[in-house]
N, CA and C atoms as a LAMMPS dump frame, in Angstrom:
ITEM: TIMESTEP
0
ITEM: NUMBER OF ATOMS
492
ITEM: BOX BOUNDS ff ff ff
-5.0000000000000000e+02 5.0000000000000000e+02
-5.0000000000000000e+02 5.0000000000000000e+02
-5.0000000000000000e+02 5.0000000000000000e+02
ITEM: ATOMS id mol type element x y z
1 1 1 N 113.493 -388.361 436.014
2 1 2 C 113.721 -386.96 435.973
3 1 3 C 115.115 -386.641 436.524
4 2 1 N 115.442 -387.328 437.578
5 2 2 C 116.752 -387.114 438.149
6 2 3 C 117.835 -387.491 437.146
7 3 1 N 117.592 -388.532 436.408
8 3 2 C 118.553 -388.978 435.437
9 3 3 C 118.708 -387.943 434.318
10 4 1 N 117.648 -387.394 433.863
11 4 2 C 117.68 -386.389 432.817
12 4 3 C 118.38 -385.13 433.316
13 5 1 N 118.114 -384.747 434.538
14 5 2 C 118.738 -383.572 435.132
15 5 3 C 120.241 -383.796 435.291
16 6 1 N 120.65 -384.978 435.701
17 6 2 C 122.063 -385.288 435.875
18 6 3 C 122.788 -385.254 434.523
19 7 1 N 122.151 -385.834 433.475
20 7 2 C 122.754 -385.835 432.145
21 7 3 C 122.85 -384.399 431.628
22 8 1 N 121.844 -383.594 431.798
23 8 2 C 121.839 -382.203 431.338
24 8 3 C 122.915 -381.405 432.071
25 9 1 N 123.044 -381.659 433.371
26 9 2 C 124.056 -380.97 434.165
27 9 3 C 125.451 -381.351 433.676
28 10 1 N 125.679 -382.632 433.37
29 10 2 C 126.961 -383.09 432.9
30 10 3 C 127.286 -382.497 431.525
31 11 1 N 126.309 -382.467 430.651
32 11 2 C 126.517 -381.877 429.326
33 11 3 C 126.836 -380.392 429.468
34 12 1 N 126.166 -379.722 430.381
35 12 2 C 126.416 -378.294 430.623
36 12 3 C 127.831 -378.054 431.138
37 13 1 N 128.293 -378.92 432.044
38 13 2 C 129.647 -378.772 432.582
39 13 3 C 130.697 -379.017 431.497
40 14 1 N 130.466 -380.04 430.676
41 14 2 C 131.413 -380.335 429.598
42 14 3 C 131.45 -379.172 428.612
43 15 1 N 130.3 -378.651 428.238
44 15 2 C 130.228 -377.526 427.306
45 15 3 C 130.897 -376.289 427.895
46 16 1 N 130.717 -376.055 429.189
47 16 2 C 131.322 -374.896 429.853
48 16 3 C 132.841 -375.007 429.87
49 17 1 N 133.353 -376.231 430.044
50 17 2 C 134.81 -376.382 430.084
51 17 3 C 135.432 -376.077 428.72
52 18 1 N 134.696 -376.359 427.624
53 18 2 C 135.213 -376.027 426.306
54 18 3 C 135.083 -374.533 426.01
55 19 1 N 134.205 -373.872 426.651
56 19 2 C 133.975 -372.45 426.4
57 19 3 C 135.025 -371.576 427.079
58 20 1 N 135.702 -372.08 428.113
59 20 2 C 136.724 -371.295 428.811
60 20 3 C 137.922 -371.142 427.877
61 21 1 N 138.449 -369.95 427.734
62 21 2 C 139.59 -369.753 426.841
63 21 3 C 140.775 -370.628 427.262
64 22 1 N 141.536 -371.062 426.291
65 22 2 C 142.666 -371.939 426.549
66 22 3 C 143.724 -371.248 427.395
67 23 1 N 143.8 -369.93 427.299
68 23 2 C 144.839 -369.208 428.023
69 23 3 C 144.485 -368.996 429.483
70 24 1 N 143.262 -369.247 429.867
71 24 2 C 142.855 -369.001 431.241
72 24 3 C 143.622 -369.884 432.205
73 25 1 N 143.969 -371.079 431.8
74 25 2 C 144.662 -371.987 432.694
75 25 3 C 146.168 -371.81 432.673
76 26 1 N 146.704 -371.072 431.687
77 26 2 C 148.149 -370.904 431.577
78 26 3 C 148.607 -369.706 432.384
79 27 1 N 149.841 -369.794 432.874
80 27 2 C 150.429 -368.652 433.572
81 27 3 C 150.903 -367.655 432.536
82 28 1 N 150.756 -366.401 432.859
83 28 2 C 151.225 -365.368 431.941
84 28 3 C 152.745 -365.317 432.008
85 29 1 N 153.358 -365.181 430.835
86 29 2 C 154.808 -365.078 430.773
87 29 3 C 155.215 -363.668 431.165
88 30 1 N 156.291 -363.599 431.939
89 30 2 C 156.814 -362.284 432.307
90 30 3 C 157.604 -361.736 431.14
91 31 1 N 157.509 -360.441 430.963
92 31 2 C 158.286 -359.8 429.907
93 31 3 C 159.759 -359.87 430.282
94 32 1 N 160.588 -360.057 429.275
95 32 2 C 162.03 -360.08 429.511
96 32 3 C 162.456 -358.693 429.973
97 33 1 N 163.344 -358.637 430.951
98 33 2 C 163.777 -357.313 431.416
99 33 3 C 164.509 -356.569 430.306
100 34 1 N 164.295 -355.285 430.275
101 34 2 C 164.966 -354.45 429.273
102 34 3 C 166.46 -354.501 429.541
103 35 1 N 167.27 -354.472 428.485
104 35 2 C 168.716 -354.507 428.714
105 35 3 C 169.148 -353.273 429.5
106 36 1 N 170.098 -353.499 430.37
107 36 2 C 170.591 -352.398 431.196
108 36 3 C 171.234 -351.346 430.294
109 37 1 N 170.984 -350.077 430.563
110 37 2 C 171.598 -349.034 429.736
111 37 3 C 173.117 -349.078 429.895
112 38 1 N 173.803 -348.765 428.801
113 38 2 C 175.258 -348.745 428.833
114 38 3 C 175.691 -347.539 429.655
115 39 1 N 176.596 -347.774 430.56
116 39 2 C 177.082 -346.69 431.409
117 39 3 C 178.091 -345.842 430.644
118 40 1 N 178.085 -344.581 430.926
119 40 2 C 179.05 -343.665 430.307
120 40 3 C 180.424 -343.93 430.916
121 41 1 N 181.395 -344.155 430.052
122 41 2 C 182.78 -344.334 430.47
123 41 3 C 183.536 -343.108 429.989
124 42 1 N 184.208 -342.44 430.901
125 42 2 C 184.854 -341.181 430.559
126 42 3 C 186.235 -341.122 431.202
127 43 1 N 187.171 -340.539 430.475
128 43 2 C 188.482 -340.256 431.067
129 43 3 C 188.926 -338.876 430.613
130 44 1 N 189.705 -338.236 431.445
131 44 2 C 190.153 -336.875 431.169
132 44 3 C 191.677 -336.861 431.113
133 45 1 N 192.22 -336.228 430.084
134 45 2 C 193.664 -336.041 429.943
135 45 3 C 193.906 -334.548 430
136 46 1 N 194.8 -334.13 430.88
137 46 2 C 195.112 -332.702 431.003
138 46 3 C 196.533 -332.46 430.541
139 47 1 N 196.704 -331.453 429.689
140 47 2 C 197.999 -331.088 429.134
141 47 3 C 198.231 -329.61 429.403
142 48 1 N 199.476 -329.204 429.38
143 48 2 C 199.785 -327.779 429.52
144 48 3 C 200.692 -327.351 428.372
145 49 1 N 200.684 -326.072 428.099
146 49 2 C 201.63 -325.516 427.126
147 49 3 C 202.252 -324.283 427.751
148 50 1 N 203.55 -324.115 427.474
149 50 2 C 204.354 -323.074 428.118
150 50 3 C 204.554 -321.828 427.259
151 51 1 N 204.274 -321.932 425.97
152 51 2 C 204.517 -320.798 425.072
153 51 3 C 203.558 -320.89 423.889
154 52 1 N 203.354 -319.781 423.194
155 52 2 C 202.45 -319.826 422.051
156 52 3 C 203.065 -320.602 420.884
157 53 1 N 202.212 -321.056 420.015
158 53 2 C 202.628 -321.753 418.806
159 53 3 C 203.15 -320.738 417.793
160 54 1 N 203.994 -321.205 416.897
161 54 2 C 204.455 -320.339 415.813
162 54 3 C 203.439 -320.278 414.678
163 55 1 N 202.471 -321.186 414.717
164 55 2 C 201.443 -321.211 413.669
165 55 3 C 200.461 -320.073 413.864
166 56 1 N 199.887 -319.652 412.758
167 56 2 C 198.871 -318.608 412.795
168 56 3 C 197.63 -319.168 412.123
169 57 1 N 196.486 -319.011 412.794
170 57 2 C 195.224 -319.523 412.262
171 57 3 C 194.531 -318.422 411.469
172 58 1 N 194.519 -318.535 410.146
173 58 2 C 193.797 -317.54 409.348
174 58 3 C 192.305 -317.848 409.368
175 59 1 N 191.509 -316.87 409
176 59 2 C 190.067 -317.085 408.931
177 59 3 C 189.796 -318.196 407.917
178 60 1 N 188.982 -319.169 408.324
179 60 2 C 188.589 -320.226 407.401
180 60 3 C 189.492 -321.437 407.387
181 61 1 N 190.525 -321.499 408.2
182 61 2 C 191.348 -322.708 408.205
183 61 3 C 192.678 -322.526 408.874
184 62 1 N 193.468 -323.594 408.851
185 62 2 C 194.777 -323.6 409.483
186 62 3 C 195.852 -323.776 408.431
187 63 1 N 197.067 -323.349 408.727
188 63 2 C 198.16 -323.603 407.797
189 63 3 C 198.448 -325.103 407.747
190 64 1 N 199.135 -325.546 406.691
191 64 2 C 199.391 -326.969 406.547
192 64 3 C 200.597 -327.443 407.343
193 65 1 N 201.541 -326.598 407.657
194 65 2 C 202.713 -327.004 408.429
195 65 3 C 202.593 -326.478 409.85
196 66 1 N 202.789 -327.375 410.813
197 66 2 C 202.651 -326.987 412.216
198 66 3 C 203.956 -327.199 412.942
199 67 1 N 204.221 -326.386 413.93
200 67 2 C 205.451 -326.578 414.704
201 67 3 C 205.369 -327.863 415.523
202 68 1 N 206.516 -328.321 415.95
203 68 2 C 206.535 -329.505 416.807
204 68 3 C 205.86 -329.18 418.131
205 69 1 N 205.563 -330.196 418.887
206 69 2 C 204.96 -329.948 420.193
207 69 3 C 203.6 -330.597 420.33
208 70 1 N 203.107 -331.286 419.278
209 70 2 C 201.85 -332.003 419.405
210 70 3 C 202.014 -333.112 420.44
211 71 1 N 201.022 -333.333 421.225
212 71 2 C 201.095 -334.35 422.257
213 71 3 C 200.27 -335.546 421.857
214 72 1 N 200.864 -336.74 421.929
215 72 2 C 200.149 -337.958 421.573
216 72 3 C 199.241 -338.408 422.705
217 73 1 N 198.042 -338.863 422.325
218 73 2 C 197.089 -339.41 423.291
219 73 3 C 196.604 -340.741 422.729
220 74 1 N 197.1 -341.874 423.28
221 74 2 C 196.612 -343.169 422.807
222 74 3 C 195.126 -343.327 423.132
223 75 1 N 194.384 -343.93 422.213
224 75 2 C 192.951 -344.124 422.42
225 75 3 C 192.658 -345.573 422.768
226 76 1 N 191.769 -345.766 423.735
227 76 2 C 191.328 -347.093 424.133
228 76 3 C 189.996 -347.44 423.484
229 77 1 N 189.458 -348.617 423.795
230 77 2 C 188.213 -349.06 423.167
231 77 3 C 186.995 -348.201 423.526
232 78 1 N 187.038 -347.518 424.659
233 78 2 C 185.906 -346.678 425.068
234 78 3 C 186.051 -345.227 424.62
235 79 1 N 187.131 -344.895 423.932
236 79 2 C 187.384 -343.518 423.516
237 79 3 C 186.81 -343.275 422.118
238 80 1 N 185.496 -343.055 422.058
239 80 2 C 184.804 -342.866 420.781
240 80 3 C 184.418 -341.413 420.522
241 81 1 N 184.36 -340.615 421.585
242 81 2 C 184.003 -339.197 421.469
243 81 3 C 185.039 -338.364 422.209
244 82 1 N 185.259 -337.168 421.723
245 82 2 C 186.277 -336.3 422.311
246 82 3 C 185.73 -334.879 422.433
247 83 1 N 186.149 -334.225 423.493
248 83 2 C 185.817 -332.811 423.689
249 83 3 C 187.082 -332.133 424.203
250 84 1 N 187.474 -331.058 423.554
251 84 2 C 188.684 -330.325 423.931
252 84 3 C 188.289 -328.961 424.478
253 85 1 N 188.905 -328.596 425.608
254 85 2 C 188.694 -327.272 426.204
255 85 3 C 190.063 -326.666 426.49
256 86 1 N 190.3 -325.459 425.993
257 86 2 C 191.577 -324.777 426.202
258 86 3 C 191.348 -323.578 427.109
259 87 1 N 192.163 -323.495 428.149
260 87 2 C 192.114 -322.339 429.051
261 87 3 C 193.467 -321.649 428.964
262 88 1 N 193.473 -320.459 428.388
263 88 2 C 194.715 -319.715 428.209
264 88 3 C 194.854 -318.648 429.286
265 89 1 N 196.101 -318.372 429.681
266 89 2 C 196.367 -317.362 430.708
267 89 3 C 195.894 -315.975 430.279
268 90 1 N 195.788 -315.746 428.976
269 90 2 C 195.336 -314.442 428.484
270 90 3 C 193.85 -314.218 428.746
271 91 1 N 193.111 -315.31 429.005
272 91 2 C 191.671 -315.211 429.192
273 91 3 C 190.903 -315.234 427.872
274 92 1 N 191.641 -315.277 426.76
275 92 2 C 191.018 -315.291 425.438
276 92 3 C 190.858 -316.722 424.93
277 93 1 N 190.013 -316.882 423.924
278 93 2 C 189.837 -318.189 423.286
279 93 3 C 191.063 -318.495 422.431
280 94 1 N 191.338 -319.796 422.28
281 94 2 C 192.442 -320.231 421.427
282 94 3 C 191.882 -321.166 420.368
283 95 1 N 192.261 -320.919 419.119
284 95 2 C 191.813 -321.723 417.994
285 95 3 C 192.65 -322.994 417.898
286 96 1 N 192.004 -324.105 417.555
287 96 2 C 192.75 -325.353 417.434
288 96 3 C 191.988 -326.436 416.709
289 97 1 N 192.645 -327.588 416.57
290 97 2 C 192.022 -328.763 415.967
291 97 3 C 192.737 -330.007 416.465
292 98 1 N 192.158 -331.174 416.142
293 98 2 C 192.685 -332.469 416.541
294 98 3 C 193.369 -333.099 415.337
295 99 1 N 194.503 -333.756 415.55
296 99 2 C 195.186 -334.46 414.468
297 99 3 C 195.357 -335.93 414.817
298 100 1 N 195.047 -336.815 413.862
299 100 2 C 195.262 -338.251 414.047
300 100 3 C 196.132 -338.831 412.943
301 101 1 N 196.858 -337.977 412.226
302 101 2 C 197.753 -338.48 411.187
303 101 3 C 197.02 -338.923 409.944
304 102 1 N 197.456 -340.042 409.381
305 102 2 C 196.898 -340.573 408.134
306 102 3 C 195.652 -341.395 408.442
307 103 1 N 194.494 -340.752 408.449
308 103 2 C 193.23 -341.412 408.795
309 103 3 C 192.738 -342.323 407.674
310 104 1 N 192.886 -341.901 406.42
311 104 2 C 192.33 -342.686 405.313
312 104 3 C 193.293 -343.709 404.728
313 105 1 N 194.514 -343.803 405.262
314 105 2 C 195.454 -344.84 404.849
315 105 3 C 196.131 -344.622 403.512
316 106 1 N 196.178 -343.389 403.022
317 106 2 C 196.809 -343.136 401.722
318 106 3 C 198.283 -342.735 401.842
319 107 1 N 198.84 -342.803 403.044
320 107 2 C 200.252 -342.475 403.242
321 107 3 C 200.531 -341.002 403.462
322 108 1 N 199.501 -340.175 403.492
323 108 2 C 199.669 -338.739 403.688
324 108 3 C 198.871 -338.32 404.913
325 109 1 N 199.492 -337.521 405.797
326 109 2 C 198.745 -337.02 406.957
327 109 3 C 197.555 -336.21 406.479
328 110 1 N 196.404 -336.529 407.028
329 110 2 C 195.188 -335.801 406.676
330 110 3 C 195.124 -334.504 407.473
331 111 1 N 194.411 -333.537 406.91
332 111 2 C 194.209 -332.297 407.654
333 111 3 C 193.496 -332.628 408.951
334 112 1 N 193.656 -331.773 409.911
335 112 2 C 193.012 -332 411.204
336 112 3 C 191.5 -331.912 411.105
337 113 1 N 190.86 -332.356 412.133
338 113 2 C 189.403 -332.278 412.212
339 113 3 C 189.052 -331.79 413.612
340 114 1 N 187.785 -331.611 413.852
341 114 2 C 187.344 -331.196 415.185
342 114 3 C 187.783 -329.79 415.545
343 115 1 N 187.745 -328.872 414.584
344 115 2 C 188.145 -327.492 414.856
345 115 3 C 187.33 -326.924 416.018
346 116 1 N 187.974 -326.07 416.794
347 116 2 C 187.289 -325.44 417.916
348 116 3 C 187.899 -324.067 418.141
349 117 1 N 187.193 -323.254 418.9
350 117 2 C 187.699 -321.955 419.328
351 117 3 C 187.432 -321.869 420.825
352 118 1 N 188.443 -322.17 421.606
353 118 2 C 188.294 -322.211 423.065
354 118 3 C 187.884 -323.584 423.548
355 119 1 N 186.833 -324.143 422.95
356 119 2 C 186.345 -325.469 423.351
357 119 3 C 185.329 -325.974 422.332
358 120 1 N 185.183 -327.286 422.302
359 120 2 C 184.07 -327.86 421.527
360 120 3 C 182.794 -327.608 422.315
361 121 1 N 181.727 -327.187 421.677
362 121 2 C 180.479 -326.978 422.415
363 121 3 C 179.902 -328.291 422.944
364 122 1 N 180.179 -329.39 422.25
365 122 2 C 179.705 -330.718 422.651
366 122 3 C 180.732 -331.732 422.162
367 123 1 N 180.753 -332.933 422.746
368 123 2 C 181.697 -333.941 422.267
369 123 3 C 181.468 -334.257 420.791
370 124 1 N 182.569 -334.511 420.08
371 124 2 C 182.481 -334.901 418.675
372 124 3 C 183.005 -336.328 418.538
373 125 1 N 182.612 -336.995 417.481
374 125 2 C 183.037 -338.37 417.264
375 125 3 C 184.499 -338.395 416.823
376 126 1 N 185.267 -339.324 417.377
377 126 2 C 186.657 -339.492 417
378 126 3 C 186.684 -340.007 415.557
379 127 1 N 187.51 -339.403 414.72
380 127 2 C 187.537 -339.76 413.3
381 127 3 C 188.048 -341.179 413.071
382 128 1 N 189.054 -341.612 413.831
383 128 2 C 189.632 -342.951 413.665
384 128 3 C 189.758 -343.599 415.043
385 129 1 N 188.68 -344.224 415.546
386 129 2 C 188.744 -344.853 416.868
387 129 3 C 189.896 -345.859 416.938
388 130 1 N 190.598 -345.847 418.058
389 130 2 C 191.715 -346.76 418.265
390 130 3 C 193.04 -346.223 417.748
391 131 1 N 193.001 -345.238 416.864
392 131 2 C 194.235 -344.654 416.324
393 131 3 C 194.649 -343.476 417.197
394 132 1 N 195.9 -343.442 417.59
395 132 2 C 196.423 -342.417 418.494
396 132 3 C 196.157 -341.01 417.97
397 133 1 N 195.794 -340.134 418.894
398 133 2 C 195.704 -338.71 418.556
399 133 3 C 197.133 -338.208 418.615
400 134 1 N 197.634 -337.718 417.497
401 134 2 C 199.036 -337.303 417.468
402 134 3 C 199.213 -335.855 417.895
403 135 1 N 198.135 -335.129 418.067
404 135 2 C 198.29 -333.765 418.543
405 135 3 C 196.992 -333 418.649
406 136 1 N 196.981 -332.097 419.614
407 136 2 C 195.953 -331.069 419.715
408 136 3 C 196.707 -329.809 419.307
409 137 1 N 196.422 -329.309 418.129
410 137 2 C 197.179 -328.188 417.592
411 137 3 C 196.465 -326.884 417.879
412 138 1 N 197.216 -325.908 418.379
413 138 2 C 196.675 -324.591 418.729
414 138 3 C 197.409 -323.526 417.935
415 139 1 N 196.763 -322.381 417.747
416 139 2 C 197.403 -321.307 416.987
417 139 3 C 196.84 -319.949 417.381
418 140 1 N 197.683 -318.936 417.279
419 140 2 C 197.24 -317.544 417.386
420 140 3 C 196.565 -317.182 416.077
421 141 1 N 195.859 -316.105 416.075
422 141 2 C 195.247 -315.637 414.829
423 141 3 C 193.779 -315.348 414.998
424 142 1 N 192.967 -316.005 414.174
425 142 2 C 191.534 -315.75 414.162
426 142 3 C 190.803 -317.084 414.125
427 143 1 N 189.759 -317.193 414.934
428 143 2 C 188.918 -318.393 414.924
429 143 3 C 188.012 -318.372 413.696
430 144 1 N 187.374 -319.506 413.416
431 144 2 C 186.478 -319.585 412.262
432 144 3 C 185.324 -318.584 412.338
433 145 1 N 184.931 -318.213 413.575
434 145 2 C 183.841 -317.245 413.719
435 145 3 C 184.359 -315.799 413.755
436 146 1 N 185.632 -315.608 413.365
437 146 2 C 186.292 -314.299 413.266
438 146 3 C 186.638 -313.67 414.607
439 147 1 N 186.521 -314.407 415.711
440 147 2 C 186.983 -313.877 416.996
441 147 3 C 188.492 -314.099 417.1
442 148 1 N 189.193 -313.233 417.819
443 148 2 C 190.648 -313.388 417.919
444 148 3 C 191.029 -314.655 418.696
445 149 1 N 192.108 -315.282 418.267
446 149 2 C 192.674 -316.44 418.954
447 149 3 C 194.008 -315.992 419.527
448 150 1 N 194.071 -315.905 420.859
449 150 2 C 195.291 -315.435 421.508
450 150 3 C 195.827 -316.542 422.407
451 151 1 N 197.049 -316.983 422.108
452 151 2 C 197.675 -318.088 422.822
453 151 3 C 198.935 -317.602 423.521
454 152 1 N 198.984 -317.808 424.854
455 152 2 C 200.189 -317.44 425.614
456 152 3 C 200.703 -318.7 426.321
457 153 1 N 200.181 -318.974 427.496
458 153 2 C 200.441 -320.228 428.219
459 153 3 C 199.095 -320.703 428.741
460 154 1 N 198.986 -321.999 428.981
461 154 2 C 197.707 -322.46 429.48
462 154 3 C 197.597 -323.961 429.568
463 155 1 N 196.363 -324.417 429.632
464 155 2 C 196.105 -325.851 429.778
465 155 3 C 195.06 -326.316 428.769
466 156 1 N 195.149 -327.605 428.471
467 156 2 C 194.211 -328.238 427.545
468 156 3 C 193.575 -329.401 428.29
469 157 1 N 192.263 -329.407 428.357
470 157 2 C 191.527 -330.507 428.985
471 157 3 C 190.859 -331.312 427.866
472 158 1 N 191.245 -332.585 427.768
473 158 2 C 190.715 -333.47 426.744
474 158 3 C 189.83 -334.505 427.449
475 159 1 N 188.545 -334.509 427.137
476 159 2 C 187.615 -335.475 427.721
477 159 3 C 187.269 -336.498 426.651
478 160 1 N 187.57 -337.768 426.946
479 160 2 C 187.278 -338.871 426.031
480 160 3 C 186.183 -339.72 426.649
481 161 1 N 185.235 -340.186 425.822
482 161 2 C 184.129 -340.976 426.36
483 161 3 C 183.606 -341.959 425.325
484 162 1 N 182.772 -342.881 425.786
485 162 2 C 182.183 -343.886 424.894
486 162 3 C 180.862 -343.417 424.283
487 163 1 N 180.34 -342.308 424.741
488 163 2 C 179.114 -341.743 424.19
489 163 3 C 179.151 -340.24 424.328
490 164 1 N 178.373 -339.532 423.478
491 164 2 C 178.415 -338.058 423.529
492 164 3 C 177.941 -337.482 424.835
């Protein structure tokens, strides 16, 4: 009887060892850590202007010829978004846009982009990353939303960043 009990016990132990899931003896793998979020890289360029532009901004667009005085801003690898804010001594908004020259490579300066009246409400994507901004052009006249654009003297704050 003892022999039968010992054999039955051994068969039971062997059967029980096969019934345990294979993963029970393995260590659980830790999940790979999530990649660290990319940090916002930002730089600010401040410019001033001493007199109004000779250009006039009509409703719906800008003239094609602009007076000299555009300021170049070289762009680095982290300068993917731009936000322009103009503070004029008159206290009024000033209409403007960003120029990067010949963006499409056809040998002709392209019209400006990034139109604003006083400031961009949010950062916009740079049209040609790595290509110098050849000017922030401002004008008296009327903004696209039909508010007056009055330019006397003032400052331009250009915020460049790697994300909006």
